[in-house]
MARBALUM-913179 format. One record per residue (C-alpha): x, y, z; residue in one letter. Coordinates in pm, whole numbers, plus 50000, padded with zeros to 5 digits. Layout:
BEGIN
XYZA
...
END
This chain:
BEGIN
070459063743064X
069209052943409X
070159019743563X
068288993743769X
070008965143952X
067828934043985X
068828902744178X
066028882344333X
065488848144484X
061688851744465X
061058857844096X
057328864844131X
056458892643883X
060088900943814X
059908897343435X
056998921743415X
058748945843651X
061958945043446X
059988950243123X
058288980543278X
061648995243374X
063038988943025X
060049006742873X
060769036143106X
064319038442969X
066299018743227X
069238996143159X
068988964243363X
071948950143557X
071548915143694X
073258884143831X
073058846443822X
069618830443801X
067828863843774X
069928873743475X
069138840543308X
065398843843373X
065298879043228X
067328869542922X
065058839642856X
062148864142860X
063888884342589X
065058912842813X
068508927242744X
070608924943059X
074038937943164X
075938912143368X
077348922943704X
080848913243593X
080548937943303X
079888965143560X
082608955843808X
085208943643558X
085748914443795X
084388878943766X
082018862544012X
084198841344241X
083968815244518X
080978797544362X
079048830244350X
079718839844712X
081338872044588X
079848890644295X
078258923644404X
080628932544691X
082568957444481X
083188995444485X
081648999044138X
078388985444282X
078389001744623X
079869034244494X
076899036044259X
074539028944549X
075999051444818X
076989082544621X
075099114244705X
074019128944375X
073939164644508X
077549163144634X
079989176744376X
082829156544531X
080839124144505X
079969131044141X
083609138044064X
084769105544223X
082159085444034X
083399100843709X
087049095043804X
086469057943868X
084049051843583X
081069044643809X
077599050743673X
074849057443936X
072049032443993X
068579046444049X
066509014944120X
067528984244321X
065288953644331X
066648926344557X
065238898744773X
067278874144965X
068398837844972X
065588816945121X
067168810345461X
063858806745644X
062438782745384X
065658762745393X
065728757045770X
062008748245761X
062868716445569X
062818685945799X
066028671645652X
068008704145634X
071718701845711X
073758728745884X
075778732245562X
072628739445360X
071488764945616X
074818783045617X
074988784645237X
071598801645236X
072758830645450X
072748859545204X
075608884745232X
075628905444913X
071848909744903X
071418925745247X
074488947345184X
073008961244862X
069638966245028X
071108984845322X
073299006645101X
070359015744881X
067979021445172X
070499044045343X
070709064045021X
066949064244955X
067059101644889X
068279091544542X
067539054344508X
064279035044492X
064879001844666X
062318973944630X
062318942044837X
058678931244804X
056928921444477X
053788937744618X
055428971644555X
056328966244188X
053128980944046X
053269013244248X
056929018944161X
056279013943790X
053199036243799X
055099065043959X
058079061443724X
055759060443425X
053959091943540X
056899114243642X
060089095443554X
060869087743919X
059249077344245X
058139102144508X
060269109744811X
057519095745033X
057529062744843X
061309059844861X
061229066345234X
058469040345286X
060319014245080X
063579021245265X
061869015545599X
060478982845464X
063988972445363X
065388977745711X
062478958245862X
063098930645609X
066838927745670X
066338930046048X
063798901846032X
066068881345807X
068998885446046X
066798877746348X
065868843646204X
069538836446132X
070558848046480X
067938825846643X
069078795646439X
072778801446507X
072178808146877X
070288775346913X
073038757646718X
075628771446960X
073528761147261X
073388796447403X
070618799047663X
070838835447771X
072668854947498X
073718890647570X
070938903247343X
067898888347171X
065958898946864X
062608883246781X
060788887546452X
057118883046374X
055068887046056X
051788906046038X
048858881846033X
046128908046055X
045448943346179X
042888944146461X
040098969146511X
041388976446862X
043138960447159X
041768950047498X
039668981647493X
038389003147204X
040839031547275X
043879008547230X
045379002046886X
046448966146813X
047608941046552X
048228903346544X
051628889946437X
052758854046390X
056158838446443X
057998826246131X
058378788546156X
056268789246471X
054138760846602X
051528748346356X
049398738446654X
048538774446741X
045978801946701X
048518820846490X
048258793046230X
044488788746256X
042258791145951X
039018810445999X
036148793845815X
033338816945917X
032308846746125X
033358881546225X
036938893346236X
038818881546543X
039448907146815X
042458911047045X
040558895047333X
039238867347107X
042778857647014X
043968857247376X
041008836147485X
041328812747188X
044988806947273X
044088799547635X
041438774347529X
043798757547285X
046578754247543X
044198735947779X
042678712447523X
046218702647416X
046578685447754X
044058658347662X
044348627647440X
040778615347487X
037868635547340X
037818668447530X
036048701847524X
037198733947691X
035158765347755X
037098797447832X
036058832047950X
038608859748002X
041508835147961X
040318812248241X
038528779048189X
034918779348304X
034288743448203X
036298713548086X
034778680047994X
035918646547856X
033968617147722X
033788587847487X
032678611647209X
033208648647146X
029458653947192X
029658639247542X
032798659447618X
031088691947522X
027978683247723X
030188678248030X
031988711347969X
028628728847942X
027278712448257X
030408723348446X
029228759748433X
026198766548210X
026158803248316X
029738813748246X
029948795647913X
027578821747765X
029628842747521X
032618819947569X
035258803947351X
035128766447291X
038048744247190X
037468707847097X
040118682047004X
037968661746766X
036018670246452X
032748687946527X
029988664946408X
026288671546354X
025238660946705X
027808683246873X
027008712346641X
023348710746744X
024368715047108X
026798743047027X
024138760746825X
021828763147125X
023998788047312X
025698821147231X
029398815247167X
032108838147031X
034468811846885X
034618774446822X
038058759246757X
038458723546634X
040638702946401X
037738701946152X
033978705146107X
031758680645921X
029678695745642X
026528689745846X
028088708146141X
029068737345918X
025538739645779X
024188742646133X
026768766146281X
027138790145988X
023468799146019X
024748823246285X
026618849246082X
028858862546358X
030178831046526X
033838825346446X
034778790246337X
038498782046341X
040398750946240X
043828743046383X
046358716446288X
046028693146587X
048388669546403X
050928697646356X
054318698246524X
054028708146891X
056968731546940X
057918742447290X
058468779347228X
059698807247451X
057048827347630X
057538864847594X
055928889247836X
056408926347793X
056878949548089X
057328986848056X
060838991947924X
061678955147909X
060858919247817X
060618887748025X
061608855747844X
060958820947979X
060258785447864X
056628776247811X
055238755648098X
055288721747930X
055728702548256X
053168674648289X
052178650348561X
054278624048385X
057338645748453X
056518650648821X
058028632849120X
054878619549284X
054618612949656X
051618604649873X
052208616450231X
048738607750364X
047618574850517X
045108568750241X
046028563449876X
043758576649599X
041388551749438X
041578545849063X
038608569249004X
040098595649230X
043358593449034X
041478601248714X
039838631148879X
043168643049020X
044788640848677X
042008660748513X
042118687148783X
045898690048760X
045818694248380X
043308722548413X
044658741048719X
047948745048533X
046148769848304X
044108788948564X
045308822848686X
046928821149031X
045958816749304X
044068787849148X
041898759249270X
040008734449051X
037408709349171X
036848680148934X
035608644948896X
037028619848650X
035198635248351X
034748672448410X
035538703148613X
032968711548880X
034318744349010X
037118768648922X
038558794649157X
040858818148966X
043128847649031X
042508852449402X
044838870049640X
044778840649883X
044408803549825X
041548796850060X
039588824049878X
040128805549548X
039078772949717X
035858788249850X
034928800349500X
035648766449339X
033908746849616X
030968770649617X
030528766249243X
030768728349274X
028178727649553X
026838692849622X
028888679249334X
032038684349543X
031138653849751X
033508626049647X
035348649049403X
039028658849381X
040648692749437X
043738705549253X
045868735049361X
048458752349141X
050778758749441X
051308746049792X
049008752350089X
050618777250330X
048188765850600X
045708737650655X
042658760050602X
042238749450237X
042168712750339X
039628720950608X
037368738650357X
037758710250107X
036928683650363X
033778701650481X
032618703550118X
033078665950074X
036348664749879X
038038630649910X
041318636249721X
043688665649678X
046618671849445X
049088699849516X
052818706649477X
053768704449845X
056848722149970X
055378744850237X
057108747250575X
053698738050715X
053028708050490X
052698686250797X
049668706250913X
047898699750582X
048858662750590X
047488658550943X
044278676450846X
043868654050540X
044418622950755X
041898636051006X
039228636550735X
040418605350548X
041468625550242X
044088611350005X
046628638349919X
049188637649636X
052318659149620X
053698666349272X
056798686049369X
056088711549097X
053968743249095X
052108759448804X
051898796548883X
050138815848607X
049958853748629X
END
């Protein structure tokens, strides 16, 4: 008689799975709540204490950690010595193990969770059984995911056992599962201990969707999401319409979302290749989008749009007039959906703008390594503001400076943004020198630069950027300051009557 050990927290499909094993001639061993659920379904079950000859102790903390369990799981069936020892100690082999773990992740997701509750939901016996069985997958079928129940039963029904390939695949899944489980626990305990730079880090992510390819068609790719990650993210977005998202779509959508998060008033952000090409604000979301469009009506073509208010009919009509890859918003009115879904390929995403805004770590891979840093959540409200020039900004200039500073934070360095109080007018991104970025932004702004503000992500190493700004008609500048030649820029600003603000903080973005 073959044996199956079943002990699950997630009882989805477990009764049917156990019935299938019984029909295939297996005895079922079980514990605790699983045993009760199977017995209530009329399935004959052997209790774990009947196998070990030892009671469950310490409020169930110890029940399967016993040689009669792990001997049955780790014995090599083709080793004569192993078979002899099993016989000597009265241990009967187990051929199928079905285990999933205490819900640690679900427990710590609760807003009122206590440390005691979290600790009690760290499974010990479950991962140990899974690892023992997976190590010995040459002889044992180990199942951790209800999605695999049907295939396991089908193979057992057909040949009396699973294939070697299936056992190997399921064992690999087990090790991924236990590694992920331990990674969540490690992250929680590390945060609890206040460790900032532990000697090692392990991050776990769950597959959200396979992707057709990566940045280019010859690169394979997939999209994973962080367990318990920010709800206010592309990873948690719901796609209402359109083609499957691509690798580049996801990157651009994230960039657009990070920028629109900066604004409380109605705002619209247009992104191309992870840089903003237009940002607008207004009294309504329709006005905000119109401003974003007017900022750069050429580059917005084929772009990604993020809006921080529901897309209404009036805004949808404007959006419908141009070719866009993606529109992200908290919601779409039915009238807006009717208009936008007439284009079959456009991707419409909704994101929880009211979701918890978690400040997560930013991970950047390099060949052979990983860079880990805090997300750049520093805002103008956090900055130590100083105004070294003779002239102070006017109220309207302050509004333009604030908008420019919010946007330049998200532009690839070297970065310059020209803006008025409602919209960007020019964006210079990713240049090898700052004056080059300024020339691009000022050139794009053209005549609109007169009376506008200029924002720089880092300090001016020389006064040439101020000179270029002044000649274009800029009247206010915001920059971090901190250059050894700050005084040159201050004198140049005073020469042209420009108000200049120092923030004391830079926003490099590579």
